[in-house]
NUKOLBA-308175 format. One record per residue (C-alpha): residue in three letters; x, y, z. Coordinates in steps of 0.02 Angstrom, whole numbers, plus 32768, in hexadecimal, padded with zeros to 4 digits. Example, Ala and Ser with C-alpha at 12.3 -4.5 7.8 and 13.67 -1.06 7.14 Angstrom:
BEGIN
ALA82677F1F8186/SER82AC7FCB8165/
END
This chain:
BEGIN
MET54564BAB4143/THR548F4B2B40C1/GLU551F4B464049/PHE54A34B5E3FBC/GLN54424BE1401E/GLU54E54C3B4043/LEU550F4C383F88/LEU54644C813F5F/ALA54814D0C3FDE/ALA55324D313F9F/VAL55054D2B3EE6/PRO544B4D4C3ED4/PRO53F44CF63E43/PRO53984D603DC4/ALA53004DB73E0D/GLY52594D793DCE/ARG529C4CDB3D7F/SER51FD4C813D51/SER522E4BEA3CEA/ARG52854B503D2A/PHE52C94AC03CC4/ASP52454A383CC2/GLN529349B33C53/TRP530B49613CCD/ASP52D748AF3CA1/GLU52F548D13BE8/LEU53A0491D3C0E/ASP53CF48883C7A/ARG539F48103BEE/ARG53FF48743B6C/LEU549D487D3BD8/GLY549147CA3C17/PHE549447F63CD0/VAL542F48543D51/VAL547849033D66/PRO54A3492F3E1A/GLN541E49833E83/ASP548A4A1A3EAA/TYR549C4A3D3DF0/ARG53DE4A3D3DE2/LEU53D44ABA3E72/VAL54524B2E3E1F/ILE53FA4B273D76/ASP534D4B3F3DC0/ALA53864BD13E2C/TYR53F44C2E3DAF/GLY53C74BF43D01/PRO543A4C1F3C70/GLY54BD4CA23C93/CYS556A4CC93CD3/PHE55B24CD83D83/ASP56184D773D98/GLY56364D893CDE/TYR56A74CF13CDA/LEU565D4C4B3D11/HIS55D34BF73CAC/VAL55724B603CEC/LEU55474AF73C54/GLN548E4AF13C2D/PRO54204A593C12/LYS53D34AAE3B7B/SER54114B453B1B/PRO54164B883A6A/PHE54CE4BAC3A8A/GLU55334B0C3A75/SER55C94B503AD6/ILE55644B4E3B78/ARG54F64AB53B57/LEU551D4A293BD1/GLY551149983B58/SER556349DB3ABB/PHE55EF4A383B14/GLY5614499A3B77/ALA562549313ADA/GLN569A49B23A8A/TYR570349BE3B28/ARG571849023B39/GLU575348F93A83/ARG57D349823AA7/ILE580F49253B42/ARG581D48833ADE/ALA588748DD3A5C/GLN58F749263AE4/ASN5907487A3B33/GLU594348333A8C/THR59CE48B63A83/GLY5A1648783B27/ARG59D049023B93/VAL59AB48C03C41/ILE58F048BC3C60/PRO58C8487F3D10/TYR581A483F3CE0/ALA57D547D43C56/PRO577D484C3BDE/ASP56D947EB3BED/ARG56D8480D3CA9/LEU56D848CA3C8E/GLN563549273C75/PRO564F49E33C6F/VAL55D64A463CDB/ALA56234AF43CD3/ARG56A44B593C74/THR56FC4BFE3C81/GLU57164C8A3C05/ASP57CB4C503BF7/GLY579E4B9E3BC6/ASP57B84B4B3C6F/VAL573E4ABB3C85/VAL56EB4A7A3D24/SER56B249C53D0D/TRP565849453D72/VAL56C548AB3D8B/VAL564548263D62/ALA5664479A3DDE/SER55C347393DD2/THR552547663D74/GLY54BA473D3E0C/GLU551847AD3E86/SER552248563E2F/ASP550448BA3ECE/SER55AC487D3F10/TRP561448A73E76/SER56A949183E8E/LEU56E6499B3E13/ALA578349AB3DA9/ILE57B94A563D6E/ASN58264A603CD4/ASN58894AF93CA1/SER58A04AC63BED/SER59244B483BC4/ARG599A4B063C4A/SER59664A4E3C4F/GLU593F4A663D07/TRP58BF49F73D5F/LEU58764A1B3E0B/SER57FA49B53E70/PHE576749F33ED6/GLU570B49813F4E/GLY565749B73F37/GLY55D849E33EB3/ILE55BC4A7F3E4D/ALA55564AD93ED3/SER55E04AB83F53/PHE56614AF53ED6/LEU56014B963EB6/HIS55EE4BAD3F71/ALA56A94B913F8C/VAL56D34C123F06/PHE56534C9A3F2F/VAL563C4C823FEB/GLY56D54C214026/GLY575A4C823FC6/LEU579D4BF03F5F/ARG581A4C333EE1/LEU585E4BC13E5C/PRO590D4BEB3E1D/PHE58CD4C0F3D6E/PHE583C4C803D9F/PRO585C4D313D60/GLU58824DBE3DD7/GLY57DF4E043E1A/PHE577B4D633E0B/PRO57134D4D3E6A/SER56EC4E033E8A/SER56C54E463F36/SER560D4E573F01/PRO55ED4DC53E8C/VAL55564DC93E19/PHE54F84D523DAB/GLU54C74D953D00/THR54434D403C97/TYR546F4D1D3BE2/PRO54104D813B61/SER53844D243B0B/VAL53994CE33A59/GLU53294D703A1E/GLU53984DF13A75/VAL54344DA73A25/ARG53E34DA73979/SER53B14E5E398C/LEU54654E8B39BA/ILE54AE4E3B391D/GLN542F4E7F38A2/
END
């Protein structure tokens, strides 16, 4: 069984998920690089939603800017640039960071863009913005999710109880569902 298959068994994707993202070439053009294959697997298997009520994988397309891969990435890099200008130690050039996931507490998991042609070998950098802490993870987003939900990886800034002993993936409500809630 592969790591990804183990992840699917540990945190089942939504039942009956019928739509997969089919605009990868357009996303790659818009971002300026080919997104890693493991990210595509995660998005196609799970779609938009949240792992265990805490960890969000950014989406290639979403009406919600805070979880959209491209726009959140641009905002994050601007924030990192501003922090860099204040003398805060940032271990990576902001342009090398492309956020791929975020937590409810504002922690950000980013690809460390090493070379646009080798995205499947990119590592991850995890930033706890409230404590200026940076951690490295050798592997992609699927390996990171596997390490957290199958391998027991606990980052020092994860809250108590995350991940839970029975992790779940919850799909985001549709735009129509959100609109009906606020009316």
